[in-house]
MILO-473014 format. One record per residue (C-alpha): residue number from 1; residue in one letter; z, y, x. Coordinates in steps of 0.1 Angstrom, whole numbers, plus 2048, in hexadecimal, padded with zeros to 3 digits. Example, Ala and Ser with C-alpha at 12.3 -4.5 7.8 and 13.67 -1.06 7.14 Angstrom:
2
{nr=1 rest=A up=84E north=7D3 east=87B}
{nr=2 rest=S up=847 north=7F5 east=889}
END
This chain:
352
{nr=1 rest=M up=7B1 north=904 east=757}
{nr=2 rest=R up=7B3 north=912 east=77C}
{nr=3 rest=A up=7CB north=916 east=795}
{nr=4 rest=S up=7E9 north=92C east=7A6}
{nr=5 rest=L up=7D1 north=946 east=7B7}
{nr=6 rest=N up=7DB north=93E east=7D6}
{nr=7 rest=M up=7E2 north=916 east=7D4}
{nr=8 rest=K up=7D7 north=904 east=7F4}
{nr=9 rest=V up=7D8 north=8E2 east=7FD}
{nr=10 rest=L up=7D2 north=8D0 east=820}
{nr=11 rest=L up=7C6 north=8B1 east=823}
{nr=12 rest=N up=7CC north=8A8 east=842}
{nr=13 rest=D up=7BB north=880 east=84E}
{nr=14 rest=N up=798 north=87C east=833}
{nr=15 rest=L up=791 north=87E east=80F}
{nr=16 rest=E up=772 north=876 east=801}
{nr=17 rest=K up=75D north=892 east=7F3}
{nr=18 rest=E up=765 north=882 east=7CF}
{nr=19 rest=G up=790 north=88A east=7D4}
{nr=20 rest=I up=783 north=8B1 east=7E1}
{nr=21 rest=R up=76E north=8B6 east=7C6}
{nr=22 rest=V up=78D north=8B3 east=7B2}
{nr=23 rest=F up=7A0 north=8D2 east=7C2}
{nr=24 rest=E up=77D north=8E9 east=7C6}
{nr=25 rest=E up=776 north=8E7 east=79C}
{nr=26 rest=L up=79D north=8EF east=797}
{nr=27 rest=G up=79C north=907 east=7AA}
{nr=28 rest=I up=7B3 north=901 east=7C6}
{nr=29 rest=E up=7A9 north=908 east=7ED}
{nr=30 rest=T up=7A9 north=8E8 east=806}
{nr=31 rest=D up=7A5 north=8EA east=82F}
{nr=32 rest=T up=79F north=8C4 east=838}
{nr=33 rest=R up=7A4 north=8D6 east=862}
{nr=34 rest=K up=7B9 north=8B9 east=871}
{nr=35 rest=R up=7D7 north=8C4 east=87D}
{nr=36 rest=S up=7ED north=8AD east=89C}
{nr=37 rest=L up=814 north=8AE east=894}
{nr=38 rest=N up=81E north=8CF east=8A2}
{nr=39 rest=A up=7FD north=8DF east=88E}
{nr=40 rest=L up=80B north=8D0 east=873}
{nr=41 rest=I up=82B north=8E2 east=878}
{nr=42 rest=K up=824 north=8FC east=87B}
{nr=43 rest=D up=807 north=8FF east=861}
{nr=44 rest=I up=819 north=8E8 east=845}
{nr=45 rest=G up=825 north=906 east=839}
{nr=46 rest=Q up=808 north=91B east=82E}
{nr=47 rest=F up=7FE north=8FE east=811}
{nr=48 rest=D up=808 north=8F8 east=7F3}
{nr=49 rest=A up=800 north=8D1 east=7F3}
{nr=50 rest=L up=7FD north=8B1 east=813}
{nr=51 rest=I up=7DF north=89A east=80C}
{nr=52 rest=V up=7E0 north=87E east=826}
{nr=53 rest=R up=7D9 north=85C east=82D}
{nr=54 rest=S up=7EA north=83E east=841}
{nr=55 rest=A up=7E1 north=855 east=868}
{nr=56 rest=T up=7F4 north=86E east=860}
{nr=57 rest=K up=81D north=86E east=864}
{nr=58 rest=V up=831 north=888 east=852}
{nr=59 rest=P up=858 north=888 east=860}
{nr=60 rest=R up=86C north=89C east=853}
{nr=61 rest=E up=868 north=8B8 east=867}
{nr=62 rest=V up=845 north=8C1 east=85A}
{nr=63 rest=I up=858 north=8BB east=83A}
{nr=64 rest=E up=86F north=8D4 east=841}
{nr=65 rest=A up=856 north=8E9 east=850}
{nr=66 rest=G up=847 north=8EC east=834}
{nr=67 rest=A up=865 north=8EE east=818}
{nr=68 rest=R up=86C north=911 east=82E}
{nr=69 rest=G up=848 north=917 east=823}
{nr=70 rest=K up=830 north=90C east=804}
{nr=71 rest=L up=82E north=8E6 east=801}
{nr=72 rest=K up=83C north=8D9 east=7E4}
{nr=73 rest=I up=828 north=8BA east=7E0}
{nr=74 rest=V up=81E north=89C east=7FD}
{nr=75 rest=G up=7FC north=886 east=7F0}
{nr=76 rest=R up=7FA north=864 east=804}
{nr=77 rest=A up=7D6 north=859 east=800}
{nr=78 rest=G up=7E3 north=833 east=7F4}
{nr=79 rest=V up=7FE north=81D east=7EB}
{nr=80 rest=G up=80C north=81B east=809}
{nr=81 rest=Y up=826 north=83A east=814}
{nr=82 rest=D up=83B north=82E east=833}
{nr=83 rest=N up=82C north=84E east=849}
{nr=84 rest=I up=840 north=868 east=835}
{nr=85 rest=D up=863 north=86B east=834}
{nr=86 rest=V up=86D north=86A east=812}
{nr=87 rest=V up=893 north=873 east=817}
{nr=88 rest=A up=888 north=88E east=825}
{nr=89 rest=A up=872 north=89E east=80B}
{nr=90 rest=S up=888 north=890 east=7EF}
{nr=91 rest=E up=8A0 north=8A9 east=802}
{nr=92 rest=K up=88A north=8C0 east=807}
{nr=93 rest=G up=87E north=8C1 east=7E0}
{nr=94 rest=I up=85F north=8BB east=7EB}
{nr=95 rest=V up=84C north=89D east=7D5}
{nr=96 rest=V up=839 north=87E east=7E3}
{nr=97 rest=K up=81E north=872 east=7CF}
{nr=98 rest=C up=80B north=84F east=7DB}
{nr=99 rest=A up=7E3 north=845 east=7C8}
{nr=100 rest=P up=7F4 north=823 east=7C2}
{nr=101 rest=Y up=7D4 north=817 east=7AF}
{nr=102 rest=G up=7B4 north=824 east=7BE}
{nr=103 rest=N up=7B1 north=803 east=7DE}
{nr=104 rest=T up=7BC north=7EE east=7C3}
{nr=105 rest=N up=79D north=7D2 east=7C4}
{nr=106 rest=A up=795 north=7DE east=7E5}
{nr=107 rest=V up=7B7 north=7CD east=7EC}
{nr=108 rest=A up=7B7 north=7AE east=7D9}
{nr=109 rest=E up=799 north=7A4 east=7DF}
{nr=110 rest=L up=798 north=7A2 east=80D}
{nr=111 rest=T up=7BB north=790 east=7FD}
{nr=112 rest=L up=79F north=777 east=7EB}
{nr=113 rest=C up=783 north=77D east=80F}
{nr=114 rest=L up=7A1 north=771 east=825}
{nr=115 rest=M up=7B1 north=752 east=810}
{nr=116 rest=L up=78A north=748 east=80E}
{nr=117 rest=N up=783 north=74C east=838}
{nr=118 rest=I up=7A1 north=737 east=843}
{nr=119 rest=S up=79C north=71A east=829}
{nr=120 rest=R up=776 north=719 east=832}
{nr=121 rest=N up=781 north=71E east=85A}
{nr=122 rest=I up=75F north=736 east=854}
{nr=123 rest=P up=769 north=754 east=878}
{nr=124 rest=Q up=772 north=734 east=88C}
{nr=125 rest=A up=752 north=72A east=881}
{nr=126 rest=H up=741 north=74E east=887}
{nr=127 rest=H up=74B north=74D east=8A6}
{nr=128 rest=S up=741 north=72A east=8B3}
{nr=129 rest=L up=720 north=734 east=8A4}
{nr=130 rest=K up=723 north=754 east=8BC}
{nr=131 rest=D up=72B north=741 east=8D9}
{nr=132 rest=G up=70F north=729 east=8D7}
{nr=133 rest=A up=71F north=70A east=8CA}
{nr=134 rest=W up=712 north=6F8 east=8A9}
{nr=135 rest=K up=72F north=6ED east=898}
{nr=136 rest=K up=738 north=6DA east=875}
{nr=137 rest=A up=74F north=6BD east=872}
{nr=138 rest=E up=76A north=6D5 east=882}
{nr=139 rest=F up=768 north=6F0 east=86A}
{nr=140 rest=K up=76B north=6D5 east=84C}
{nr=141 rest=G up=788 north=6F0 east=834}
{nr=142 rest=T up=795 north=6EC east=817}
{nr=143 rest=E up=78D north=6FB east=7F0}
{nr=144 rest=L up=7A0 north=717 east=7DB}
{nr=145 rest=S up=795 north=708 east=7BD}
{nr=146 rest=Y up=7B2 north=6F9 east=7A2}
{nr=147 rest=K up=7C9 north=703 east=7C4}
{nr=148 rest=T up=7EA north=715 east=7B7}
{nr=149 rest=L up=7F0 north=73C east=7C9}
{nr=150 rest=G up=80F north=749 east=7CF}
{nr=151 rest=I up=819 north=770 east=7C9}
{nr=152 rest=L up=831 north=782 east=7D4}
{nr=153 rest=G up=82E north=7A3 east=7C6}
{nr=154 rest=C up=821 north=7A4 east=7AA}
{nr=155 rest=G up=819 north=7C7 east=7A4}
{nr=156 rest=K up=7F5 north=7D9 east=79D}
{nr=157 rest=I up=7E4 north=7C8 east=7BE}
{nr=158 rest=G up=7F8 north=7A5 east=7BA}
{nr=159 rest=Q up=7ED north=7A2 east=795}
{nr=160 rest=R up=7C6 north=7AC east=79B}
{nr=161 rest=V up=7C6 north=792 east=7BA}
{nr=162 rest=G up=7D9 north=773 east=79D}
{nr=163 rest=E up=7BB north=783 east=785}
{nr=164 rest=L up=7A6 north=77A east=7A5}
{nr=165 rest=A up=7A9 north=75A east=7AE}
{nr=166 rest=R up=7B0 north=74A east=78C}
{nr=167 rest=R up=78C north=758 east=77F}
{nr=168 rest=G up=779 north=758 east=79E}
{nr=169 rest=F up=785 north=734 east=7A5}
{nr=170 rest=D up=79B north=724 east=788}
{nr=171 rest=M up=7BA north=727 east=79D}
{nr=172 rest=E up=7E1 north=720 east=793}
{nr=173 rest=V up=7F2 north=744 east=797}
{nr=174 rest=I up=814 north=744 east=79E}
{nr=175 rest=G up=82A north=76A east=7A3}
{nr=176 rest=Y up=851 north=774 east=7AE}
{nr=177 rest=D up=856 north=795 east=7B0}
{nr=178 rest=I up=874 north=7A8 east=7A4}
{nr=179 rest=C up=869 north=7B8 east=786}
{nr=180 rest=P up=852 north=7A2 east=775}
{nr=181 rest=C up=836 north=7B4 east=764}
{nr=182 rest=L up=83A north=7A8 east=73D}
{nr=183 rest=D up=818 north=7A7 east=731}
{nr=184 rest=S up=80A north=792 east=750}
{nr=185 rest=T up=7F2 north=77A east=756}
{nr=186 rest=V up=808 north=76C east=777}
{nr=187 rest=K up=822 north=74B east=76C}
{nr=188 rest=Y up=844 north=757 east=782}
{nr=189 rest=V up=857 north=744 east=78F}
{nr=190 rest=S up=874 north=749 east=7AC}
{nr=191 rest=K up=86B north=756 east=7CF}
{nr=192 rest=E up=87E north=730 east=7D5}
{nr=193 rest=E up=85F north=71C east=7C4}
{nr=194 rest=V up=83F north=736 east=7CA}
{nr=195 rest=L up=846 north=72D east=7F0}
{nr=196 rest=S up=84E north=709 east=7E9}
{nr=197 rest=K up=830 north=700 east=7D5}
{nr=198 rest=S up=811 north=717 east=7D9}
{nr=199 rest=D up=7F3 north=70E east=7EE}
{nr=200 rest=Y up=7EE north=736 east=7FA}
{nr=201 rest=I up=808 north=74F east=7F8}
{nr=202 rest=S up=800 north=76F east=7F6}
{nr=203 rest=I up=818 north=78F east=7FC}
{nr=204 rest=H up=814 north=7AD east=7E8}
{nr=205 rest=T up=82E north=7BD east=7EA}
{nr=206 rest=G up=839 north=7E5 east=7F7}
{nr=207 rest=G up=857 north=7F5 east=80B}
{nr=208 rest=K up=85C north=7E6 east=831}
{nr=209 rest=A up=873 north=7C4 east=82A}
{nr=210 rest=I up=872 north=7A9 east=836}
{nr=211 rest=I up=85E north=796 east=817}
{nr=212 rest=V up=858 north=76F east=82C}
{nr=213 rest=G up=86E north=769 east=84A}
{nr=214 rest=Q up=87A north=742 east=858}
{nr=215 rest=K up=88B north=73E east=839}
{nr=216 rest=E up=86D north=740 east=821}
{nr=217 rest=L up=856 north=730 east=83B}
{nr=218 rest=S up=86C north=713 east=83F}
{nr=219 rest=L up=869 north=70E east=815}
{nr=220 rest=M up=841 north=70D east=81C}
{nr=221 rest=K up=826 north=6F2 east=819}
{nr=222 rest=P up=81A north=6E6 east=83C}
{nr=223 rest=T up=7F5 north=6E8 east=826}
{nr=224 rest=A up=7FC north=709 east=820}
{nr=225 rest=Y up=7EF north=728 east=828}
{nr=226 rest=L up=7FE north=74D east=82A}
{nr=227 rest=I up=7E8 north=76D east=822}
{nr=228 rest=N up=7F9 north=797 east=82E}
{nr=229 rest=T up=7E7 north=7B1 east=822}
{nr=230 rest=S up=806 north=7C3 east=814}
{nr=231 rest=R up=81C north=7D0 east=832}
{nr=232 rest=G up=81C north=7C0 east=855}
{nr=233 rest=S up=845 north=7C8 east=853}
{nr=234 rest=N up=83F north=7AD east=82E}
{nr=235 rest=V up=842 north=78F east=84C}
{nr=236 rest=D up=85B north=78C east=870}
{nr=237 rest=E up=836 north=77F east=87B}
{nr=238 rest=Q up=850 north=772 east=8A0}
{nr=239 rest=A up=853 north=758 east=881}
{nr=240 rest=L up=833 north=756 east=873}
{nr=241 rest=Y up=828 north=74F east=895}
{nr=242 rest=K up=840 north=72C east=89F}
{nr=243 rest=A up=83D north=724 east=876}
{nr=244 rest=L up=819 north=725 east=882}
{nr=245 rest=K up=81A north=718 east=8A7}
{nr=246 rest=E up=832 north=6F5 east=894}
{nr=247 rest=G up=819 north=6F4 east=87E}
{nr=248 rest=K up=837 north=6F3 east=863}
{nr=249 rest=I up=811 north=709 east=84D}
{nr=250 rest=A up=7F0 north=709 east=850}
{nr=251 rest=G up=7E4 north=72D east=85C}
{nr=252 rest=A up=7E4 north=74B east=855}
{nr=253 rest=A up=7D1 north=769 east=84B}
{nr=254 rest=V up=7DC north=78C east=853}
{nr=255 rest=D up=7D1 north=7AD east=84C}
{nr=256 rest=V up=7F0 north=7C3 east=853}
{nr=257 rest=Y up=807 north=7BF east=86D}
{nr=258 rest=T up=82C north=7CD east=87C}
{nr=259 rest=E up=81A north=7E1 east=897}
{nr=260 rest=E up=7F9 north=7EC east=896}
{nr=261 rest=P up=7E6 north=801 east=8AF}
{nr=262 rest=K up=7E6 north=823 east=8AC}
{nr=263 rest=A up=7C0 north=82E east=8AE}
{nr=264 rest=E up=79F north=81D east=8A9}
{nr=265 rest=N up=791 north=80B east=8C6}
{nr=266 rest=A up=7B6 north=807 east=8D5}
{nr=267 rest=E up=7C6 north=7E4 east=8DD}
{nr=268 rest=F up=7CE north=7C9 east=8C4}
{nr=269 rest=K up=7EE north=7B6 east=8CF}
{nr=270 rest=S up=7FF north=7A1 east=8BF}
{nr=271 rest=K up=812 north=77D east=8CA}
{nr=272 rest=L up=7FB north=768 east=8A8}
{nr=273 rest=R up=7DA north=771 east=8BE}
{nr=274 rest=E up=7E5 north=753 east=8D7}
{nr=275 rest=L up=7DE north=73B east=8B0}
{nr=276 rest=D up=7C0 north=727 east=8A5}
{nr=277 rest=N up=7CE north=721 east=881}
{nr=278 rest=V up=7D2 north=74E east=87A}
{nr=279 rest=I up=7B5 north=766 east=86F}
{nr=280 rest=F up=7B4 north=789 east=876}
{nr=281 rest=S up=7AB north=7AD east=864}
{nr=282 rest=S up=7B1 north=7CB east=871}
{nr=283 rest=H up=7C2 north=7DE east=854}
{nr=284 rest=L up=7A2 north=7DC east=841}
{nr=285 rest=G up=7B3 north=7DD east=81D}
{nr=286 rest=A up=7AF north=7F9 east=80D}
{nr=287 rest=S up=78A north=7FF east=826}
{nr=288 rest=T up=773 north=800 east=809}
{nr=289 rest=I up=75A north=81C east=7FE}
{nr=290 rest=E up=765 north=815 east=7D7}
{nr=291 rest=A up=78C north=819 east=7E5}
{nr=292 rest=Q up=787 north=830 east=7FD}
{nr=293 rest=R up=778 north=846 east=7DF}
{nr=294 rest=E up=78F north=839 east=7C0}
{nr=295 rest=T up=7A9 north=847 east=7DB}
{nr=296 rest=S up=7A2 north=866 east=7E6}
{nr=297 rest=T up=795 north=871 east=7BA}
{nr=298 rest=E up=7BD north=85F east=7B1}
{nr=299 rest=I up=7D2 north=875 east=7C6}
{nr=300 rest=A up=7B7 north=892 east=7C6}
{nr=301 rest=R up=7C5 north=891 east=7A1}
{nr=302 rest=V up=7E8 north=88B east=7A1}
{nr=303 rest=V up=7F0 north=89F east=7B6}
{nr=304 rest=A up=7DB north=8BF east=7AA}
{nr=305 rest=K up=7F0 north=8B2 east=78B}
{nr=306 rest=Y up=80A north=8BB east=79C}
{nr=307 rest=L up=805 north=8DB east=7A8}
{nr=308 rest=Y up=7FC north=8E2 east=783}
{nr=309 rest=G up=817 north=8DD east=770}
{nr=310 rest=G up=835 north=8C9 east=786}
{nr=311 rest=D up=823 north=8A2 east=773}
{nr=312 rest=F up=833 north=888 east=78A}
{nr=313 rest=T up=81A north=86D east=783}
{nr=314 rest=S up=81D north=856 east=7A0}
{nr=315 rest=S up=837 north=865 east=7B3}
{nr=316 rest=V up=84F north=84E east=7CD}
{nr=317 rest=N up=86A north=866 east=7CB}
{nr=318 rest=A up=869 north=870 east=7AC}
{nr=319 rest=G up=869 north=862 east=785}
{nr=320 rest=E up=84B north=860 east=76C}
{nr=321 rest=S up=841 north=87D east=75B}
{nr=322 rest=I up=842 north=87C east=733}
{nr=323 rest=E up=821 north=87C east=722}
{nr=324 rest=L up=811 north=89E east=71E}
{nr=325 rest=E up=811 north=8A6 east=6F6}
{nr=326 rest=E up=838 north=899 east=6F8}
{nr=327 rest=R up=83C north=8B6 east=717}
{nr=328 rest=P up=85E north=8D2 east=711}
{nr=329 rest=V up=858 north=8F2 east=71C}
{nr=330 rest=Y up=86C north=8ED east=73B}
{nr=331 rest=T up=86F north=8CC east=750}
{nr=332 rest=L up=88D north=8CF east=761}
{nr=333 rest=F up=888 north=8B7 east=785}
{nr=334 rest=I up=8A8 north=8B1 east=795}
{nr=335 rest=H up=8A1 north=8A5 east=7BE}
{nr=336 rest=H up=8C5 north=89D east=7C3}
{nr=337 rest=R up=8DF north=88D east=7E0}
{nr=338 rest=D up=8F3 north=878 east=7C9}
{nr=339 rest=V up=90E north=88F east=7D6}
{nr=340 rest=P up=932 north=885 east=7B5}
{nr=341 rest=G up=933 north=8A2 east=79E}
{nr=342 rest=V up=913 north=8B6 east=7A2}
{nr=343 rest=F up=901 north=8B0 east=781}
{nr=344 rest=A up=924 north=8B4 east=76F}
{nr=345 rest=N up=924 north=8D7 east=782}
{nr=346 rest=I up=8F8 north=8D5 east=772}
{nr=347 rest=D up=904 north=8CD east=753}
{nr=348 rest=K up=91D north=8E8 east=74A}
{nr=349 rest=V up=90C north=901 east=75B}
{nr=350 rest=L up=8EA north=8FC east=73F}
{nr=351 rest=A up=905 north=8F6 east=725}
{nr=352 rest=D up=90F north=91D east=731}
END
């Protein structure tokens, strides 16, 4: 099956060749020329779909310009979509999709890597040897095995972290989630219990809300470590700095930050740099060859499915579509602002 004639997709951030091939095989034209914000606003109306990673911002101005033209969908090659104005897209009837599964294993592996590094003082030992100083006693660490890992946010990534920790290190895995997964092997407890009982606490939630602040840090054991590979905004960095400086917790390993540099080789500014009991990585969660390939293919497929027939799989502002074999001849989907009386009028029109 081939797409409609003249269907075009703008890939404003790099997409791996496997993702581009999905569109090529379906007869969908792709444009890989990266555009500035002004150029994006000028050109976006020519395209049926826009796909971005984290580098490109898609504010209201882009959405509104696209809505005046052909734009039907914005795809985010990754799990986070903070760089897209989803509210504006919903108002204009433009679907936003993400690729939530392609980077699951990459982020989970990095989480375990950070846990090992902070526990065994590997970064400190590395820099000591680079400086020509052999130190052994100073860098005595702790083992992961048989410790308790607490997971805040037990979605795909959180579940995978728990699986690796349990199978690889015989860790006890407990977790908290506002919507617990029924078939999970994570033992669900209260958020307070996760914080007070865990030797390691790993954050895997979505959204921008603070998940760990002063209150949560005060509940942690003084020997516990905090790991954040989720969102910088999920942790109150000032509260974390204070807890680390005062020895309220043993340490932290951080991959994401409230404010991140906008360009490669730009200066990284964080008060946490002053501390010795924190290790850093530069938002490397999805930065593997495999994750980039899988994410590219995933977002290409879900965008193509929508362009073909309105499939809402992996949409962040629309319900999941029903299974293909159960799909009726027509599917009615309504973007709305929750204005009283609108649905009653729609029902009346349809009934008439």
